Every structure is written in C-alpha cells, then in structure tokens.
N, C-alpha and C positions, 0 to 999 in steps of 0.2 A: 287546183289552181297551179299554173305553171307559167314560166317566162320563156318566150320563144328564144331559141338559139343560146340558151344559157348552158354552160358546162357543169353547173351545180344545181342541186335541188334547193327549193326553198326550205328554210328552217321550220321545225314543227311549231305548232301552237298558234298559227296565224288565223285570226277570225275576221279580219278586215278584208272583204272581197275586193276592195279597190287598191290593195297594197301592191306597189310595184317597186322592188328594190332598186336603189341607185347602182350605177356601174361599180364593179369591184366588191359588191356585197354578195352574200350567199343568195343564190337564186338569180344572180345576174353577173356571172363570171364568164369571160371568154375562155376558149380552150387554153391559150397560153397562160392566162391568169390561174386557171385550175392547176395546170402543170406546175406553175411557180409555187402555188400553195403546197402541193404534194412534195415538191423538191425541198422547199423551205423546212417543212416538218421533218422530212427524212434526214436531211443533213444535220439539223439541230438535235434530233434524237441520237444520231451516231456520235455526236459530241456530248451527249448526256445533258442537253439543255432543254429538251422538249420531252414531256411525259404525256403519252396518249391517255386521254380521259381526265387529265387534270383540269378542273373547272376553269381556272384562270388562263388556260391555254386552249380554249375553244377555237374552232375555226374562225369564228367572228373576230376573236381577239387577234389571232395570227394575221388575219387579213388587215387589221388596223396597221400593223407594222409594215406589211407589204405595200399598202396604199401610201403610207408615209414616205416610202422610198420608191414609189412609182413601179412597184413589182420587180425591182432589181433585187434578186435574191441575195447576192453577196452583201449589198448595202443593208438590206433588211436584217440579215443575220448579224451583221456587226452591231446594228441598233438593238436587236433583241438580246444578244449576249451581254452587251454593255448594261442593258436594263437589269438582267438577271444578277449580274455582279453588283450593281448598285443596290438592288433590293436586299441582298445579303449584307453588304457593308453598312447600309443605312438602318437595317433592322426593321424592315417593313412589316414582316410577320409579327414581330414583337410589339410594334406600334398598334397593329390591328387588335391584338389580344389584350394589351394592357394599358395603352395610353389613355389617360383621362385629362379632361380640360375643364376643371371646375371654375376657372376664371372667365368662362364664356360670357355670362351676363354682364360682366364689367367690360370685357373686350368689345362686346357688342355696342356699347355706348360710344366707343372711340374709334372703331374701325369695323362697322357691320359687314360681315361676309356670310351669306346664307343661301340655302336652297329654299324655294317657295313655289309649290304647285307646279303646273306644267303649261307649255304653250299649245297652240292649236295643232301642232304636229306631234304632240305627245311628249316633247322633250322636257326634262326638268329645268326649271328656270333658276339660274344662279345670279345673285345680286351682290355687288360690292359698292359701298358708298365711301369712296376715297375722300370726298369732301368733308366728311365728319372726322377725319383722322386728327387725333390729338396724340402725337408721338410720345410726349412726356408722360401723359396719363396711361397710354397703352403699355409702355414698357415699365411702368410702375406696377402693372398688373400681370404682365407676362414677359416673355423674351422672344427675340426673333427665332431662336432655335425651336421653341415650343410652338410658335406660329407655323413654322415649316412642318413640324410633325403633325400638327392639326390639319394642315393642307393635305398632306399625304394620306392621313386617315380619311379625310373627306373624299379624296379621289378614289380610295379603295371602296368606301361605302357607295360612292356614285356607281361603280362598276358592279358591285355585288348586291346592292339593295335597291338603289334608286332606279337604275335602268331596267332591271327585270320587272319591277313594279309598274313602271311607266309603260313598258312593252305589253304587259298583261292588260293594262287599262286601255291601251290604244288598239290592241288586237293585231299588232305587227311589231317587228323589232324596232326599238328606239335605241340608238347608239351614240347620240350626241346631246349636248346641252344647249340651252339658249341663255346667253349671259348678258346682263345689264351692268355696265360700269358707270356709276354716277359720279361726275366730276364737279358737281355744284360746289362752288366756293373753294375749289382746290387752289392752293397757292403754289407757285414754283418752288419756294423754299421747302414747303411740306413734302412735295414730290421728291426733291433731291435727298431729303432725309430718309425717305423710305425706299429709294431706288434699289438699294442692295437686296431688300426683301422682294421687290417686284421682279428684279432680274432673276433671282434664284427661283421664285415661284414660276416665272415664265419658262425657265429652262426645264424644270420638273414637268410642267404640263406638256411641253413639246417633245421632250426626249423620253419620258417615262410613261406618259399616258397619251400617246399620239392619236390623232384623228377622233378626238372627243368633242371638238368644237363644232357646233352646227351653225348657230346664229350668234353674233356678238355685236351688241349695241353700246357705243360709248356716247352717253347723253350729257347734256349740259356742258359740252366741251367749251372752255373759255377761249378767248382770243389767243392767249399765250400758249394754248395747247399745241399749236403747230410746231413750236420749238421742242416741246416735250416729245411729240410724236416722232419728230426727226431723230430723236435720241433712242426711242423705244424700237422703232421700225427695224433697224439692223439686227436686233435680237431675235426677230420673228421670221419664221419660214414664209416665203411669198404666198403659199397656199393659205396660211393663217391670215396674213394681211388682207387677202382678197375677201375673207369672210367678215371683216370688221366694217361696221357702218358707223361713221362718226357724225353725230347730230348735235346741234346746239340746244336751245331751250324748247324748240318746237318739235319735240319728239313724241308727244302723246299719241297722235294718229298712227304713227309708224309702229309703236309698241302695241297698240290695241288691234292693229291689223294682224299681228303675230300672236298675241296673248289675249284670251278672253278677259273681259273687264273683271269678272268675279275671281279670276286667278291673279290679277295684277294689284299689288298694294296701292292704296289710295294716294300715297305720296307721289306715285308715278302716273296718275291719271286713271287708275282702275277703281274698283269698288270694294276690294277686299280690306277688311280691318280685323285681323285675327285678335282674339282676346290675349292681352299681354304683349301684343305687337307681332307683326308678321315676321320680323327678323329672328324671333325666338320660338316661333310656332312649329317649325319643321313640318309644315303642312304639305301634303302631297299624296299621291297614290301609294308611296312607300310608308305612309303613316296615316292610315284610314281614320284614326281618331281625330286628326286635324290639328294636333298640337303635341308638343313634347311633354313628358311627365316631369314635373319639377319636384325634386326631393330636397329636404334639408340636409346639408352636409354636416359632418361632425363639427366643423368650425362655425356652424351657424349660417353660412352663406348658402346660396342657391346653386344646385347642380342640375344641369339638364341631362336627361337621358332619353333613350328611345327615339 
C-alpha cells in the first residue's frame, strides 16, 4: 500500500486497505515537508531537545508541531522547545507516574469530563457537560490546580494509551479526538466563574498538545452563547475555530452521523448505557473490559483505576 507522490512511507501496522493519510501525515508528505521534518529533528537534536527513538518524539508527534506552525521550522522549534521546558517546569513525568485523582466520582457529578468509546473514524470521543457545573460543590471536592493536573494526565494517556488502542482497532493511525461539549442549562454567571480554568485548559491543549482535535461539537448552545463565544474565540487558533461546529438542541442527527448509536450515551441520542454510568466507565478500545475497575480507597470512598 502506498500513496502516490509522497516523500514518506506509510507507518507500519496498517490493516485498513482504504486508509489514505491526510496531507502532512506520514505517508502523505511533500518533499518540502519531509525536508522540514528532517531539519526540525536535526536542529532540535543539536540543541539536545530531540532524542532519536524516544517514544513521545515519534515522527508522527514531530509532525503535529510542524503542522501547528504550517511547517515553518523556526516557529515549530520555538513551540517544541517551549513545550519541553513547560513539561519540566510543570512536572509532567511526575504527574504521569504518581498523580492520583480519588475525588473523580464526586467531581463527575458536578463537572463530568470523560472519554467514552470512539467515533466512526476511530477517534476517541471526549465529552464535557459544562451545564452540570456546580462550582461550589466542585471546589469543595477538588481544586483548579488538581483539575489542571488531571487534564494533563488525561492528555498524556490520550497519546500513550487511547490513540494507540484506537489505531489498532481502526487498522490505521488515529491521531485526533472527537469532542462533545454540552452547554445545556449553562448560565453566563457559571461560565464566568470557570473561565480561568477554561482559558488555562485551552492554552494547554493548543500549545502543549497541538493538532489533537479532529471533530468538535458544541451542543445545546443557548442564545447567550454568542456573547461567550465572542470571548472564547480570540483564545483559539483559527485552525481550531474552523473545526468547531456549534449546534443548538437539534444536534442528535449530526452526532449520530459521526458516532455509532451504540457508542453514544443515551443522554445524547445514542443507545449506550454503561453500568454505573457512561461518564465513569472509561469504555473504549483502550479498555476492552468496557469499564473501569473500582476499588475501595483507604478512606472508604471510591477510587477509579484502569
């Protein structure tokens, strides 16, 4: 299997005979793009920021930074180096090894944020229900700092666990997510109270984990959302904005066109009803058992793992 006029070979492990990589991906690079990738890695290696063979510095990952900066090598280098410095300062490796979030079942009641199965293109589906936000109850159970650490941990798991599992299930590389942001019953005052977290989370997503967004549906957008959107939009890259589909209450057909009914939770028009609730199941190709293992913590509360 090959792609005509590509300056790079397809990655290994592809079993889908119909797979055609999008431009700027392995198996569909122009000669200038391949040269940019080679130069990018060589210059970063000379400055001791790139390590050949390091799993998180695969060609697919390096291409994410290049695509984010339109294959402008100096700009992509600036972004990559800033990311490496941030990882060290923020302690990302330490978070991956040791961070625990035992308050998840409580947090899930007041601000559900979770991955659940995959869409028709193989992408992991990520869901946030901002309309259920109860800030007082949320921050009685956790802090914004811990929420951000959890966000970073989930991004890391997205890259190291979820995407590889989805790729294996799809038979071709899966590099992005399908996000559903539910704004049902969101009030303007609630949004303003959580805007600092949203801004920080958006910045981390764009600057530290670029090119991870595939589809993004904002559903149940209320009338007042136009004002909120005007405030959010400047934080986002124009490429990101172009991927966002804002829909009111008539979203079900559009979601079902992208996500099989058995993979979409019932509350969004699908047929899935995981035991214990979809938001805590962690169901997907990365978790073949279809649900998280729940253990009793020492304090008698519930702790989700796996």
